RONU-586632 format. One line per field, with one value per residue (C-alpha): residue number from 0; chain; x, y, z. Coordinates in steps of 0.05 Angstrom, whole numbers. Example, Ala and Ser with C-alpha at 12.3 -4.5 7.8 and 13.67 -1.06 7.14 Angstrom:
2
k: [0/1]
c: [A/A]
X: [246/273]
Y: [-90/-21]
Z: [156/143]
***
This chain:
271
k: [0/1/2/3/4/5/6/7/8/9/10/11/12/13/14/15/16/17/18/19/20/21/22/23/24/25/26/27/28/29/30/31/32/33/34/35/36/37/38/39/40/41/42/43/44/45/46/47/48/49/50/51/52/53/54/55/56/57/58/59/60/61/62/63/64/65/66/67/68/69/70/71/72/73/74/75/76/77/78/79/80/81/82/83/84/85/86/87/88/89/90/91/92/93/94/95/96/97/98/99/100/101/102/103/104/105/106/107/108/109/110/111/112/113/114/115/116/117/118/119/120/121/122/123/124/125/126/127/128/129/130/131/132/133/134/135/136/137/138/139/140/141/142/143/144/145/146/147/148/149/150/151/152/153/154/155/156/157/158/159/160/161/162/163/164/165/166/167/168/169/170/171/172/173/174/175/176/177/178/179/180/181/182/183/184/185/186/187/188/189/190/191/192/193/194/195/196/197/198/199/200/201/202/203/204/205/206/207/208/209/210/211/212/213/214/215/216/217/218/219/220/221/222/223/224/225/226/227/228/229/230/231/232/233/234/235/236/237/238/239/240/241/242/243/244/245/246/247/248/249/250/251/252/253/254/255/256/257/258/259/260/261/262/263/264/265/266/267/268/269/270]
c: [A/A/A/A/A/A/A/A/A/A/A/A/A/A/A/A/A/A/A/A/A/A/A/A/A/A/A/A/A/A/A/A/A/A/A/A/A/A/A/A/A/A/A/A/A/A/A/A/A/A/A/A/A/A/A/A/A/A/A/A/A/A/A/A/A/A/A/A/A/A/A/A/A/A/A/A/A/A/A/A/A/A/A/A/A/A/A/A/A/A/A/A/A/A/A/A/A/A/A/A/A/A/A/A/A/A/A/A/A/A/A/A/A/A/A/A/A/A/A/A/A/A/A/A/A/A/A/A/A/A/A/A/A/A/A/A/A/A/A/A/A/A/A/A/A/A/A/A/A/A/A/A/A/A/A/A/A/A/A/A/A/A/A/A/A/A/A/A/A/A/A/A/A/A/A/A/A/A/A/A/A/A/A/A/A/A/A/A/A/A/A/A/A/A/A/A/A/A/A/A/A/A/A/A/A/A/A/A/A/A/A/A/A/A/A/A/A/A/A/A/A/A/A/A/A/A/A/A/A/A/A/A/A/A/A/A/A/A/A/A/A/A/A/A/A/A/A/A/A/A/A/A/A/A/A/A/A/A/A/A/A/A/A/A/A/A/A/A/A/A/A]
X: [0/27/38/31/42/-19/-2/9/-55/-98/-63/-82/-154/-158/-129/-179/-237/-211/-201/-272/-301/-253/-302/-368/-384/-364/-405/-465/-453/-445/-513/-544/-518/-531/-603/-619/-638/-568/-549/-618/-585/-546/-477/-417/-355/-326/-383/-390/-318/-332/-393/-353/-297/-345/-370/-299/-280/-209/-207/-177/-221/-201/-222/-290/-298/-283/-329/-387/-374/-372/-441/-468/-478/-469/-510/-532/-577/-523/-519/-589/-608/-652/-674/-669/-718/-702/-733/-696/-743/-693/-676/-735/-699/-632/-577/-524/-450/-420/-380/-361/-338/-338/-293/-326/-274/-308/-295/-330/-406/-454/-406/-430/-498/-530/-602/-642/-711/-728/-793/-820/-880/-928/-966/-1028/-997/-988/-919/-889/-830/-775/-730/-675/-614/-550/-488/-426/-379/-420/-469/-524/-593/-612/-681/-728/-796/-842/-908/-948/-919/-848/-872/-846/-888/-847/-782/-804/-823/-753/-724/-767/-741/-669/-676/-696/-636/-580/-542/-542/-492/-487/-476/-469/-465/-526/-512/-565/-576/-609/-680/-735/-746/-675/-681/-744/-736/-776/-728/-668/-697/-708/-635/-611/-655/-626/-555/-544/-499/-528/-487/-512/-487/-475/-532/-542/-481/-502/-430/-431/-480/-453/-467/-540/-546/-514/-565/-621/-587/-577/-647/-679/-633/-630/-704/-754/-743/-747/-818/-887/-910/-982/-993/-960/-973/-938/-880/-872/-867/-818/-774/-776/-752/-700/-670/-664/-630/-585/-562/-556/-545/-518/-443/-411/-347/-330/-334/-288/-346/-380/-448/-463/-485/-425/-379/-412/-409/-336/-313/-352/-326/-255/-263]
Y: [0/69/113/189/242/282/345/306/267/329/364/306/307/383/376/323/366/426/385/358/428/462/466/468/540/532/468/505/561/511/481/550/572/506/497/572/624/633/560/530/461/478/496/452/463/518/569/548/567/636/645/625/671/730/708/713/640/630/558/521/492/422/435/460/399/352/388/385/311/299/333/289/350/334/366/319/364/378/305/301/305/367/351/395/436/453/513/498/495/498/559/604/671/705/674/714/696/658/716/683/616/584/638/652/695/762/794/862/863/883/864/794/765/697/677/614/583/523/488/463/418/441/392/411/380/446/470/538/568/607/657/689/732/721/764/723/761/770/712/761/744/810/790/731/722/663/644/586/597/599/647/718/753/718/738/810/812/788/843/896/875/873/944/968/935/953/1016/1076/1067/992/956/883/820/776/703/650/585/582/577/604/662/688/683/725/793/828/802/823/892/900/882/933/987/969/974/900/857/789/724/653/583/533/486/433/453/467/479/544/573/539/598/599/525/529/579/531/473/513/542/473/436/489/508/485/410/411/439/421/481/482/548/602/653/609/599/674/685/627/653/724/698/652/707/755/700/680/751/778/720/657/653/628/587/622/690/668/657/724/741/767/835/844/823/871/930/916/911/972/1014/1000/1018]
Z: [0/-21/39/31/83/105/63/-1/9/18/-39/-85/-61/-72/-142/-162/-137/-175/-238/-234/-228/-276/-335/-297/-316/-388/-395/-369/-419/-476/-461/-454/-522/-558/-535/-532/-584/-612/-624/-636/-635/-699/-672/-681/-639/-684/-679/-606/-596/-625/-580/-518/-538/-539/-470/-443/-443/-471/-495/-553/-608/-587/-515/-538/-582/-525/-477/-526/-536/-461/-457/-513/-558/-632/-687/-743/-784/-836/-858/-886/-960/-973/-1044/-1106/-1147/-1220/-1256/-1321/-1381/-1438/-1481/-1467/-1469/-1470/-1429/-1393/-1391/-1332/-1304/-1239/-1268/-1199/-1170/-1103/-1068/-1061/-992/-1000/-988/-1043/-1099/-1116/-1101/-1113/-1123/-1138/-1127/-1085/-1067/-1001/-990/-935/-891/-930/-992/-1027/-1049/-1037/-1074/-1040/-1076/-1033/-1050/-1012/-1010/-1028/-983/-920/-929/-911/-938/-971/-997/-996/-1030/-1020/-1055/-1082/-1151/-1180/-1234/-1246/-1193/-1139/-1172/-1179/-1106/-1090/-1133/-1099/-1031/-1057/-1084/-1015/-983/-1031/-1013/-1061/-1117/-1111/-1178/-1160/-1201/-1190/-1207/-1218/-1256/-1324/-1295/-1339/-1292/-1303/-1379/-1377/-1412/-1358/-1305/-1345/-1357/-1282/-1268/-1319/-1287/-1218/-1246/-1232/-1277/-1293/-1290/-1303/-1288/-1343/-1358/-1305/-1264/-1192/-1171/-1212/-1162/-1099/-1051/-1074/-1064/-996/-968/-987/-953/-889/-890/-897/-849/-795/-795/-847/-845/-769/-769/-794/-835/-858/-894/-936/-880/-829/-877/-886/-811/-802/-858/-829/-761/-792/-835/-777/-736/-794/-809/-738/-689/-724/-728/-792/-797/-863/-829/-772/-725/-731/-761/-831/-807/-762/-819/-868/-820/-802/-875/-899/-841/-863/-936]
***
């Protein structure tokens, strides 16, 4: 039997107690963030690290990963297939050149934007069509229209909202796929009037509009596919809340664990 003097024995007991309690506060904060309004059960260890950093906890990424694992916290929503809607109907209008050519490296907001249309089936059996615009640099969702139809009225509503949210003098590129809406002469005339340069993906190549595809995947995985939505009105409210959260609260790995609005404001203030 190992014999220890009294001081060594009590020092060892004290160290074990301290070790056991060392991360008690940070574990509590991790659960508060993950299950609360900010995390909404979507955060992996990287955005969690950013959130903890802003709360004053100085920890390594690996420590945060281990602590989340010890708490049994692991998000799985990003591993699910979200499906794909295609609005391509062949050559029904004028096509724009592929200006971006899969170069997605813009860092200044309001320079390059992406748009697309996706569908979502309500519990009533009806389908709604969602048309957002996302800023490539900041990832901010600048506009989003939703309706029972993927026709031009939905796209024009999206452009109306985008016009309200673009700063004076902005002349961005707006990239899309070759969907019939984007070949429409009325759509192209609206872009010209708004001083927006049109860019289009190649036929059938979703990678050419990867940022647009990504926003749909996140929107469905983080919110829509986790709910039962029965009406267009309910969908509109859910999207409104999600977009506010996405732009102002949710931290992005790409943005070094800050939010789209904070990134946009920081970059523009330094120009």
